[in-house]
N, C-alpha and C positions, 0 to 999 in steps of 0.2 A: 329681680332675683336670678341667681345663676339656675340654670338648668344642666345638669350632667356636666359640670366643670366649665361649661362655656359661659362667657359672659353674656351681659344683656343683648349688647350688638348683635354678639354672633348669632344667640337664639333666634333674634328676630330673622337673619339673616337665612336660617334655617327653615324659617315658617313661609317662603317663597311661595311654595306650591298649594299651600292652604288659605293664604291671606291675598285679597285682591289689591289690599292698599299697600303691602309689601313687593308684590309684583311689579305695581305702577313704578314702586320708586327704584326698582331694578330694571325699568324699562327706557332704555335710552331714547333720547329724540331722533338719533340717526334711523330709528325704525319708522318714523315716517317717510323716508323715503325708499327709492328702488321697488321691490314688489309686495313690500310688506304694508305700508299704506294706513297703519293704526291711525285712530280719531288723535285729535290733539289734546283732549284730556285722558289719552291712555300714557302717557308719556310723564317724566320724571321731571320735565322741566319747571314746572311751578312750584313742585314740592322743594325742589335744589334752593328756591328764593327763599320758602318759608324757613327752612332746615338750617339755614345760615342766622335767620335772627332768633329762631328757638333756642339755638345754641348761646347766643348771647345774652337771651334772657333768661335761661337757667343758669349762666354764670353772674350774672346781677343777682336774680333772686338768692343765691348761694352765699353771694359775698355780704347781700344786706343780713340775712338771717346772721351769719356768722359776726359781723358787727355788732346786730344787737345783742346777742349772746355775749359778746364782750363787753357790752355796755360802752359802747362807741358810735358817736353819732356819724351816719353814714350821708351826709349831706351832698357830699361832692363827688360821691360815687357814679363813674361813666359806663354806660354798656359799650363792652368791647367783645371782639371774637376771642373765645380762649384759645383756637389753634390759627397758626397760618394756614393758608391754603396749600402750602406746599408740605406742611405735615401732616394734612388730612390724606392728602397722596400718597407720598413716599413712606410715612410710617404706617397710618392708619389703614389706608388701601391696602397696602403691601401686608399688613401683620393678617388681613382678614382675606387675603388672595380674592379681592372684592369682583376683581375682574372677571372671575368663573362664574360668578352669579348675575352679572349685566347680561340682559337681551341687546343684543345691540344687530345694526345691520351688517352682515357678516361680508357684505361686496364693498361695506367700509375698510380700506386698506391704512385709514389712518390709525384703527384702535387694536394697536400691538398689544403683548403679553408685557409689558413693561410698568415698572412703578417709579420711574425718573420723569423729569421735563420734557415731557414727548408729547406729540399730540394725542395721545391717548390719556393724557392727564387731566385734560377737562371732563372725559366721561367717567374718571375715577372719582374725581371733585363732584361733580353733578350725583353720582348714586350714594357716596357718604353723606352728602348734605339732605338727599332726600330720603334716606333712611331715616335719618333724625326726625324728620316730618312724619313718615309713615308710623314711628314709635310713640311718637307722642300722641298721633290720632288713635294707635291701636292702645294706648294707657288712657284713653279717655279725657285728652287734654291736662294730663298730671304733669308737672315738671320736673317730678322727684326722680321717674327712671333718668332723665335726660341728665341731671348732676351727678346721677352716679355713673353714667358713660363718661361725663366729663373726667371724673375722679380716676376712671379706669384707663381712660386713655391717656392722663398725665404720667401715669405708672409706666406708660408704654416709651414715653417719649426719653 
């Protein structure tokens, strides 16, 4: 549900200081180097992988439900990513200005404030996908909010 005219994703970005799960989703793996040396389970690396799969599953479940509502058999429906990585970086990442939320190793000069295919796109992509996992966990493993995010994001593209 929207809070103060924010969409679901943005409302969770705002919870970074109050939620350890959201903070982890926004902690880049670059924080494991230099003088930061955070433990491996404190970065968004594994959340990123899960986030990609959660997006696929949410889209699949939505399509199955829509097909059933229309009385169509959904036998050959495939699980696929609802968005290309490039869209997640250049459209979604930019829309939320997600770089301002990411904790990263400031000594890492490859992470620049850009939303184009650049060295930082990897970090933006990881944060967006990791946030999907964090939201899924915060919502007690309910796919409905993720489905709603997919609908909201489609309107942005």
